[in-house]
VEXVEX-920928 format. One record per residue (C-alpha): residue number from 1; y negated, z negated, x negated; residue in one letter. Coordinates in Angstrom, 3 decimals. Example, Ala and Ser with C-alpha at 12.3 -4.5 7.8 and 13.67 -1.06 7.14 Angstrom:
REM residues 2
[1 [4.500 -7.800 -12.300] "A"]
[2 [1.060 -7.140 -13.670] "S"]
//
This chain:
REM residues 383
[1 [-174.195 -109.185 -115.634] "M"]
[2 [-172.064 -107.098 -118.449] "K"]
[3 [-174.192 -104.424 -118.167] "N"]
[4 [-177.190 -105.931 -118.142] "R"]
[5 [-176.228 -108.453 -121.473] "F"]
[6 [-175.532 -104.969 -123.065] "I"]
[7 [-178.860 -104.028 -122.082] "F"]
[8 [-180.929 -106.569 -123.469] "G"]
[9 [-178.770 -106.571 -126.928] "I"]
[10 [-179.486 -102.552 -127.150] "T"]
[11 [-183.400 -103.598 -126.763] "L"]
[12 [-183.204 -106.548 -129.183] "S"]
[13 [-181.209 -103.726 -132.229] "M"]
[14 [-184.114 -101.201 -131.281] "M"]
[15 [-186.722 -103.476 -131.577] "F"]
[16 [-185.551 -105.136 -134.898] "F"]
[17 [-183.428 -101.573 -136.610] "A"]
[18 [-187.116 -100.172 -136.013] "G"]
[19 [-190.493 -100.996 -134.894] "N"]
[20 [-192.220 -101.003 -131.496] "A"]
[21 [-195.733 -100.162 -131.650] "N"]
[22 [-196.903 -101.249 -128.338] "A"]
[23 [-200.226 -100.718 -128.940] "Q"]
[24 [-199.510 -96.959 -129.493] "Q"]
[25 [-197.031 -96.374 -127.207] "G"]
[26 [-194.656 -95.549 -129.865] "R"]
[27 [-191.012 -96.200 -130.783] "V"]
[28 [-189.552 -96.137 -133.782] "G"]
[29 [-186.137 -96.197 -134.917] "I"]
[30 [-184.736 -96.194 -138.522] "N"]
[31 [-189.055 -95.826 -139.652] "T"]
[32 [-191.538 -98.852 -139.325] "S"]
[33 [-194.355 -96.370 -138.686] "T"]
[34 [-192.827 -93.879 -136.062] "P"]
[35 [-195.135 -90.397 -135.502] "K"]
[36 [-194.259 -89.427 -131.938] "T"]
[37 [-193.526 -91.610 -128.679] "T"]
[38 [-189.780 -91.705 -130.049] "L"]
[39 [-189.466 -91.194 -133.601] "D"]
[40 [-185.683 -91.319 -134.844] "I"]
[41 [-184.915 -90.917 -139.138] "A"]
[42 [-181.939 -90.229 -140.470] "A"]
[43 [-180.092 -93.015 -142.721] "K"]
[44 [-179.036 -90.443 -144.738] "L"]
[45 [-176.364 -91.965 -146.298] "G"]
[46 [-173.026 -90.239 -147.038] "S"]
[47 [-171.371 -91.762 -144.104] "T"]
[48 [-173.854 -92.151 -141.974] "D"]
[49 [-173.272 -89.406 -138.693] "A"]
[50 [-176.931 -88.829 -138.323] "D"]
[51 [-177.966 -87.010 -135.032] "G"]
[52 [-178.795 -87.455 -131.207] "L"]
[53 [-176.364 -87.081 -128.705] "Q"]
[54 [-177.167 -86.137 -125.306] "A"]
[55 [-175.165 -86.584 -122.341] "P"]
[56 [-171.733 -85.156 -122.360] "R"]
[57 [-170.319 -83.749 -119.358] "L"]
[58 [-167.600 -81.260 -118.296] "T"]
[59 [-168.549 -78.392 -116.022] "R"]
[60 [-166.160 -80.222 -113.062] "A"]
[61 [-168.510 -83.274 -113.311] "E"]
[62 [-171.713 -81.702 -113.158] "L"]
[63 [-170.217 -79.519 -110.186] "T"]
[64 [-169.455 -83.384 -108.503] "A"]
[65 [-172.627 -84.291 -108.659] "K"]
[66 [-173.484 -81.995 -106.395] "G"]
[67 [-177.188 -80.423 -106.084] "N"]
[68 [-179.230 -83.065 -104.861] "S"]
[69 [-179.436 -85.858 -107.917] "V"]
[70 [-181.177 -83.104 -109.968] "Y"]
[71 [-184.791 -81.999 -108.779] "G"]
[72 [-188.197 -81.108 -109.777] "T"]
[73 [-188.398 -85.295 -111.330] "D"]
[74 [-185.891 -84.154 -113.241] "Q"]
[75 [-186.913 -81.771 -114.978] "A"]
[76 [-186.392 -81.070 -118.360] "G"]
[77 [-183.536 -82.971 -118.719] "T"]
[78 [-181.004 -82.254 -121.393] "I"]
[79 [-177.359 -82.733 -120.885] "I"]
[80 [-174.339 -81.189 -123.146] "Y"]
[81 [-171.562 -79.469 -121.379] "V"]
[82 [-168.279 -80.044 -123.636] "S"]
[83 [-165.794 -77.709 -120.866] "D"]
[84 [-166.163 -75.377 -118.187] "I"]
[85 [-162.329 -75.090 -117.339] "T"]
[86 [-163.364 -76.897 -114.094] "G"]
[87 [-166.008 -77.286 -111.992] "G"]
[88 [-168.097 -73.971 -110.635] "D"]
[89 [-170.757 -71.628 -111.079] "V"]
[90 [-172.441 -71.595 -107.933] "A"]
[91 [-176.309 -72.919 -107.481] "S"]
[92 [-178.060 -75.145 -109.860] "Q"]
[93 [-174.745 -74.478 -112.137] "R"]
[94 [-175.192 -70.299 -112.006] "V"]
[95 [-176.084 -70.104 -115.767] "N"]
[96 [-173.417 -72.908 -117.153] "I"]
[97 [-171.010 -70.161 -118.491] "T"]
[98 [-170.077 -71.960 -121.593] "A"]
[99 [-169.703 -75.066 -123.501] "A"]
[100 [-172.957 -76.061 -124.782] "G"]
[101 [-176.196 -77.707 -124.429] "Y"]
[102 [-178.100 -77.130 -121.166] "Y"]
[103 [-181.775 -78.407 -119.491] "F"]
[104 [-182.840 -78.180 -115.981] "F"]
[105 [-185.869 -76.334 -115.396] "D"]
[106 [-186.419 -78.009 -111.854] "G"]
[107 [-184.651 -75.121 -109.718] "N"]
[108 [-181.005 -74.244 -112.741] "L"]
[109 [-179.680 -75.271 -115.866] "W"]
[110 [-180.705 -73.263 -117.904] "Q"]
[111 [-178.951 -72.892 -121.587] "K"]
[112 [-180.544 -74.224 -124.660] "V"]
[113 [-181.410 -70.835 -126.639] "G"]
[114 [-180.242 -68.343 -123.596] "A"]
[115 [-181.285 -65.303 -124.323] "G"]
[116 [-182.200 -65.334 -127.799] "S"]
[117 [-178.527 -64.069 -129.025] "D"]
[118 [-177.840 -60.725 -127.841] "L"]
[119 [-175.127 -60.013 -130.327] "Y"]
[120 [-172.888 -62.505 -128.262] "K"]
[121 [-174.262 -62.461 -124.674] "D"]
[122 [-174.835 -59.637 -122.258] "N"]
[123 [-178.196 -60.103 -120.520] "G"]
[124 [-180.786 -58.275 -117.874] "T"]
[125 [-184.395 -57.741 -118.625] "L"]
[126 [-186.929 -59.220 -116.520] "T"]
[127 [-189.630 -57.435 -117.378] "S"]
[128 [-190.903 -54.206 -119.619] "N"]
[129 [-190.137 -55.135 -123.544] "R"]
[130 [-192.076 -54.059 -126.648] "T"]
[131 [-190.355 -54.415 -130.103] "V"]
[132 [-193.297 -53.941 -132.528] "S"]
[133 [-191.504 -52.923 -135.834] "Q"]
[134 [-194.500 -52.855 -137.923] "G"]
[135 [-193.745 -52.005 -141.409] "T"]
[136 [-189.825 -53.118 -141.229] "N"]
[137 [-187.082 -51.055 -140.475] "T"]
[138 [-184.121 -51.118 -137.670] "M"]
[139 [-180.725 -49.937 -138.724] "A"]
[140 [-177.214 -49.966 -136.434] "F"]
[141 [-174.647 -49.562 -138.840] "T"]
[142 [-170.566 -49.390 -137.332] "S"]
[143 [-167.119 -50.005 -139.118] "S"]
[144 [-165.346 -48.772 -136.193] "A"]
[145 [-162.253 -46.400 -137.366] "T"]
[146 [-161.711 -44.819 -133.841] "S"]
[147 [-163.423 -44.335 -130.543] "G"]
[148 [-166.466 -41.888 -129.742] "T"]
[149 [-168.783 -44.123 -128.196] "S"]
[150 [-169.963 -46.815 -130.419] "H"]
[151 [-173.745 -46.463 -129.107] "F"]
[152 [-174.795 -45.261 -125.858] "T"]
[153 [-177.681 -45.213 -123.539] "V"]
[154 [-176.788 -44.807 -119.783] "D"]
[155 [-173.346 -43.940 -120.684] "N"]
[156 [-173.061 -39.995 -121.368] "S"]
[157 [-176.738 -39.777 -121.464] "T"]
[158 [-176.952 -40.265 -125.140] "F"]
[159 [-174.104 -41.009 -127.093] "N"]
[160 [-173.269 -41.624 -130.739] "V"]
[161 [-170.216 -41.296 -132.271] "D"]
[162 [-169.997 -43.180 -135.181] "A"]
[163 [-166.309 -42.346 -136.761] "V"]
[164 [-167.128 -38.874 -136.645] "N"]
[165 [-170.777 -38.725 -137.331] "D"]
[166 [-171.559 -36.947 -134.519] "R"]
[167 [-174.397 -36.990 -131.360] "V"]
[168 [-173.544 -36.098 -127.754] "G"]
[169 [-176.077 -35.016 -125.006] "I"]
[170 [-174.652 -34.743 -122.039] "G"]
[171 [-171.396 -36.179 -122.973] "T"]
[172 [-169.592 -39.162 -124.220] "N"]
[173 [-167.147 -37.447 -126.427] "S"]
[174 [-169.093 -34.959 -128.341] "P"]
[175 [-167.434 -32.033 -130.450] "A"]
[176 [-169.731 -31.208 -132.812] "T"]
[177 [-172.409 -32.422 -134.994] "K"]
[178 [-174.886 -32.271 -131.541] "L"]
[179 [-173.211 -31.490 -128.623] "D"]
[180 [-175.404 -31.021 -125.519] "V"]
[181 [-173.685 -30.949 -122.368] "N"]
[182 [-175.881 -29.288 -119.240] "N"]
[183 [-172.630 -28.713 -117.195] "G"]
[184 [-173.286 -25.476 -115.118] "N"]
[185 [-177.116 -25.742 -115.247] "N"]
[186 [-178.835 -23.486 -117.265] "A"]
[187 [-181.646 -24.732 -119.789] "G"]
[188 [-179.865 -27.590 -121.551] "A"]
[189 [-182.278 -27.221 -124.306] "V"]
[190 [-186.257 -27.006 -125.110] "K"]
[191 [-188.009 -26.374 -128.228] "I"]
[192 [-191.432 -26.251 -128.217] "V"]
[193 [-193.611 -26.030 -131.454] "D"]
[194 [-196.035 -23.767 -130.703] "G"]
[195 [-194.158 -20.624 -131.500] "T"]
[196 [-192.121 -20.022 -128.123] "Q"]
[197 [-192.656 -17.498 -125.784] "G"]
[198 [-191.053 -15.305 -123.279] "E"]
[199 [-188.427 -13.178 -125.031] "G"]
[200 [-188.732 -14.706 -127.989] "K"]
[201 [-185.087 -15.538 -130.144] "V"]
[202 [-184.854 -18.726 -132.459] "L"]
[203 [-184.265 -17.225 -135.904] "T"]
[204 [-183.533 -19.656 -139.153] "S"]
[205 [-185.268 -19.094 -142.206] "D"]
[206 [-183.634 -19.098 -145.649] "A"]
[207 [-183.633 -23.050 -145.768] "N"]
[208 [-182.302 -23.110 -141.872] "G"]
[209 [-185.540 -23.846 -140.330] "V"]
[210 [-185.890 -22.282 -137.048] "G"]
[211 [-188.948 -21.086 -135.369] "T"]
[212 [-189.543 -18.722 -132.039] "W"]
[213 [-189.800 -15.088 -133.247] "R"]
[214 [-190.023 -11.803 -131.255] "T"]
[215 [-187.316 -10.132 -131.662] "M"]
[216 [-188.953 -6.519 -133.101] "A"]
[217 [-187.488 -3.755 -135.033] "F"]
[218 [-189.150 -2.430 -137.621] "S"]
[219 [-186.801 0.662 -137.877] "S"]
[220 [-183.427 2.517 -137.279] "N"]
[221 [-181.051 3.724 -139.081] "V"]
[222 [-178.292 6.136 -137.703] "E"]
[223 [-174.863 6.467 -138.934] "G"]
[224 [-173.405 9.797 -140.463] "T"]
[225 [-169.564 10.571 -139.615] "W"]
[226 [-167.512 11.393 -142.268] "L"]
[227 [-165.059 14.155 -140.348] "I"]
[228 [-166.689 17.132 -138.324] "N"]
[229 [-165.515 18.757 -135.274] "N"]
[230 [-164.117 22.229 -138.080] "S"]
[231 [-162.582 19.592 -140.425] "Q"]
[232 [-160.617 17.922 -137.120] "A"]
[233 [-157.358 19.873 -137.220] "A"]
[234 [-157.182 20.734 -141.014] "T"]
[235 [-157.493 19.296 -143.841] "N"]
[236 [-159.588 15.880 -142.909] "N"]
[237 [-157.527 14.476 -140.439] "S"]
[238 [-156.395 10.814 -140.972] "I"]
[239 [-152.888 9.974 -141.822] "P"]
[240 [-150.785 6.775 -140.163] "T"]
[241 [-150.571 3.782 -141.722] "N"]
[242 [-153.480 4.376 -144.377] "R"]
[243 [-157.160 3.354 -144.533] "Y"]
[244 [-159.744 6.013 -144.248] "S"]
[245 [-163.403 5.799 -143.592] "S"]
[246 [-164.777 7.676 -140.512] "V"]
[247 [-168.262 7.064 -140.515] "A"]
[248 [-170.861 6.004 -143.142] "R"]
[249 [-174.108 3.975 -142.042] "L"]
[250 [-176.790 3.723 -145.000] "S"]
[251 [-179.128 0.956 -145.287] "L"]
[252 [-182.306 1.826 -146.725] "P"]
[253 [-183.717 -1.478 -148.108] "S"]
[254 [-183.209 -5.229 -148.120] "A"]
[255 [-183.354 -7.158 -145.022] "G"]
[256 [-181.352 -8.487 -141.859] "T"]
[257 [-180.407 -5.798 -139.742] "Y"]
[258 [-178.482 -5.587 -136.291] "L"]
[259 [-175.547 -3.049 -136.163] "V"]
[260 [-174.512 -1.208 -132.650] "F"]
[261 [-171.016 0.298 -133.131] "L"]
[262 [-169.496 2.400 -130.250] "N"]
[263 [-166.696 5.123 -130.541] "A"]
[264 [-163.745 6.425 -128.525] "D"]
[265 [-160.717 6.900 -130.558] "F"]
[266 [-158.933 9.892 -128.603] "G"]
[267 [-155.517 11.618 -128.663] "F"]
[268 [-153.297 14.014 -126.519] "D"]
[269 [-149.974 12.340 -125.393] "N"]
[270 [-148.505 16.088 -125.629] "T"]
[271 [-148.764 15.648 -129.218] "V"]
[272 [-148.396 12.270 -130.761] "S"]
[273 [-148.991 8.258 -129.093] "I"]
[274 [-150.662 5.999 -131.601] "P"]
[275 [-149.201 2.803 -131.035] "A"]
[276 [-152.501 0.986 -132.049] "Q"]
[277 [-155.561 1.370 -134.411] "V"]
[278 [-156.957 -0.697 -136.491] "E"]
[279 [-160.506 -1.272 -137.835] "Y"]
[280 [-162.964 -2.808 -140.047] "L"]
[281 [-166.543 -2.902 -141.559] "I"]
[282 [-166.610 -2.004 -145.602] "T"]
[283 [-168.719 -1.918 -147.959] "R"]
[284 [-167.085 0.787 -149.787] "G"]
[285 [-166.010 4.333 -148.607] "E"]
[286 [-161.953 4.043 -148.405] "I"]
[287 [-160.157 7.108 -148.089] "N"]
[288 [-156.646 7.730 -147.652] "N"]
[289 [-155.714 4.376 -149.205] "E"]
[290 [-152.441 2.277 -148.627] "P"]
[291 [-154.121 -1.199 -149.072] "N"]
[292 [-157.568 -3.087 -148.847] "L"]
[293 [-156.811 -3.588 -152.487] "A"]
[294 [-157.557 -0.139 -154.088] "N"]
[295 [-161.043 -0.845 -151.656] "A"]
[296 [-163.606 -1.851 -153.824] "V"]
[297 [-166.431 -3.806 -151.191] "G"]
[298 [-163.834 -4.409 -148.547] "A"]
[299 [-164.494 -7.410 -146.080] "V"]
[300 [-160.891 -8.787 -145.411] "P"]
[301 [-160.355 -11.094 -142.579] "G"]
[302 [-162.548 -8.540 -140.227] "T"]
[303 [-159.818 -6.253 -138.858] "W"]
[304 [-159.792 -5.264 -134.897] "N"]
[305 [-156.504 -4.136 -133.586] "T"]
[306 [-157.337 -1.819 -130.464] "L"]
[307 [-153.891 -0.982 -128.180] "Y"]
[308 [-153.145 1.586 -126.513] "N"]
[309 [-151.202 1.558 -122.803] "S"]
[310 [-151.160 4.998 -121.701] "V"]
[311 [-147.788 6.765 -122.113] "T"]
[312 [-148.479 10.183 -120.702] "S"]
[313 [-151.462 12.681 -120.138] "G"]
[314 [-154.742 12.186 -122.413] "M"]
[315 [-155.379 8.668 -123.842] "G"]
[316 [-157.231 6.698 -126.380] "G"]
[317 [-159.298 3.810 -127.738] "F"]
[318 [-162.487 2.229 -127.422] "T"]
[319 [-164.580 0.410 -130.181] "I"]
[320 [-167.771 -1.921 -128.818] "N"]
[321 [-169.079 -3.985 -131.381] "N"]
[322 [-172.295 -5.352 -132.397] "T"]
[323 [-172.865 -7.517 -135.273] "F"]
[324 [-175.671 -8.788 -137.797] "F"]
[325 [-175.697 -8.024 -141.520] "I"]
[326 [-177.859 -9.252 -144.528] "V"]
[327 [-178.537 -6.869 -147.536] "T"]
[328 [-180.258 -7.666 -150.866] "T"]
[329 [-180.876 -4.123 -151.091] "G"]
[330 [-179.814 -0.702 -150.499] "P"]
[331 [-175.772 -0.599 -148.516] "Q"]
[332 [-173.790 1.804 -147.315] "D"]
[333 [-171.328 0.419 -144.632] "I"]
[334 [-168.371 2.356 -143.175] "F"]
[335 [-166.130 2.321 -140.126] "V"]
[336 [-162.916 2.430 -141.593] "T"]
[337 [-159.730 2.903 -139.788] "I"]
[338 [-155.809 2.729 -139.877] "K"]
[339 [-153.774 4.227 -137.141] "P"]
[340 [-150.390 3.069 -136.907] "I"]
[341 [-147.418 5.103 -135.383] "P"]
[342 [-146.771 4.553 -132.146] "G"]
[343 [-143.651 5.868 -129.366] "Q"]
[344 [-142.738 9.567 -129.371] "P"]
[345 [-144.331 11.519 -127.077] "A"]
[346 [-143.706 14.042 -124.382] "N"]
[347 [-141.857 16.525 -127.017] "N"]
[348 [-140.303 13.752 -129.116] "G"]
[349 [-143.005 13.924 -131.617] "T"]
[350 [-143.755 10.759 -133.646] "I"]
[351 [-147.943 10.145 -134.365] "A"]
[352 [-148.337 11.099 -137.951] "T"]
[353 [-152.449 11.371 -137.905] "K"]
[354 [-155.431 10.611 -136.067] "L"]
[355 [-158.023 13.594 -135.956] "Q"]
[356 [-161.262 13.185 -135.023] "R"]
[357 [-162.293 14.483 -131.169] "W"]
[358 [-165.982 15.076 -130.238] "G"]
[359 [-169.136 16.903 -131.171] "G"]
[360 [-171.461 15.705 -133.968] "T"]
[361 [-174.343 14.427 -131.559] "A"]
[362 [-174.840 11.376 -130.000] "E"]
[363 [-172.810 10.987 -126.468] "H"]
[364 [-170.607 14.243 -127.406] "P"]
[365 [-168.663 15.648 -124.733] "P"]
[366 [-164.950 16.013 -124.945] "Y"]
[367 [-163.224 18.616 -126.213] "Q"]
[368 [-159.796 20.006 -126.388] "S"]
[369 [-158.966 18.933 -129.619] "I"]
[370 [-155.789 17.156 -129.636] "P"]
[371 [-156.135 13.176 -131.056] "G"]
[372 [-159.515 12.640 -132.037] "G"]
[373 [-162.609 10.378 -132.209] "L"]
[374 [-165.727 10.866 -129.615] "A"]
[375 [-168.642 9.455 -131.227] "I"]
[376 [-171.273 7.222 -129.233] "D"]
[377 [-173.054 4.826 -131.211] "R"]
[378 [-173.359 4.006 -134.460] "F"]
[379 [-177.030 2.847 -135.643] "V"]
[380 [-178.551 -0.495 -137.195] "A"]
[381 [-182.079 -1.851 -136.282] "Y"]
[382 [-184.111 -3.513 -139.114] "K"]
[383 [-186.186 -6.904 -138.284] "F"]
//
């Protein structure tokens, strides 16, 4: 009786507070002109809590109802789940993972607005999707201060390190601006622009734009050795601990050159044993100088040290170097060396100089001159 009495009072209040338009089948609350089946107008008072509240249940209370209370006849039912600490996510409740509004679709409870906020919830695509940007832009920004993976596709297939502004392909910790890791599989990078071809080399222009070009040389220049056989044992010996140029290569014009340098420094251990020989490429000739400060055109920081490991009989050092050089006009470059004293030889003599050894022709035979330099090749090819 009590419930019926309350229900009757409620209907009466609805009738008098609003308007029941029986002919049109509409009910209005706080309005005398309902526009829909149920039209609730706000009272707009500063102390009025306007709104509409759906039935509130905890997930535990909804779980207690089982799976037979709601069926196809209840499709469209709306509730508000106020707490998810109890109950389960089985069967009809599989999607109830957070407090909020849910509606029943005849089979499952669905979160109102589910899938519309990818910034808060993870999700799974159930079909193909296309984003049409039109004239709009799409940008991703990051304020991360640590880590190396801030935007990824399939883990390391594509990885953006927003802290260091790096992109990795095949790696989730890129070490350079673009880091491509293809493991041990050859062919990690493919560039097709119409200029590619078998045996071509990727070449940059002055602005860093690369194109495929055939590696062809327009000319080549042979070097000149500054110490010959007749001078080897006389006044053109190379003292230790001093810098001297032993070969010159004259590049005739501006351009890019590929330079090959192959040479052997030889010595007879019965005379002396230089411990090591240092060499570099200079842009000016150096003759018996104690330091590079007196050498105009020297290129610092390019010294290479060759160590001797022979303690008896014939020994020597070998240079094998290939490098590019770009000139803006005619340019002479030199091979400059500095012998460094070593251990006493069998006869007790300390190395004091290094003399040329070999002939003037390319690939000369070794000759019985104590110590020296045997020349294989000092040649430049111009692109």
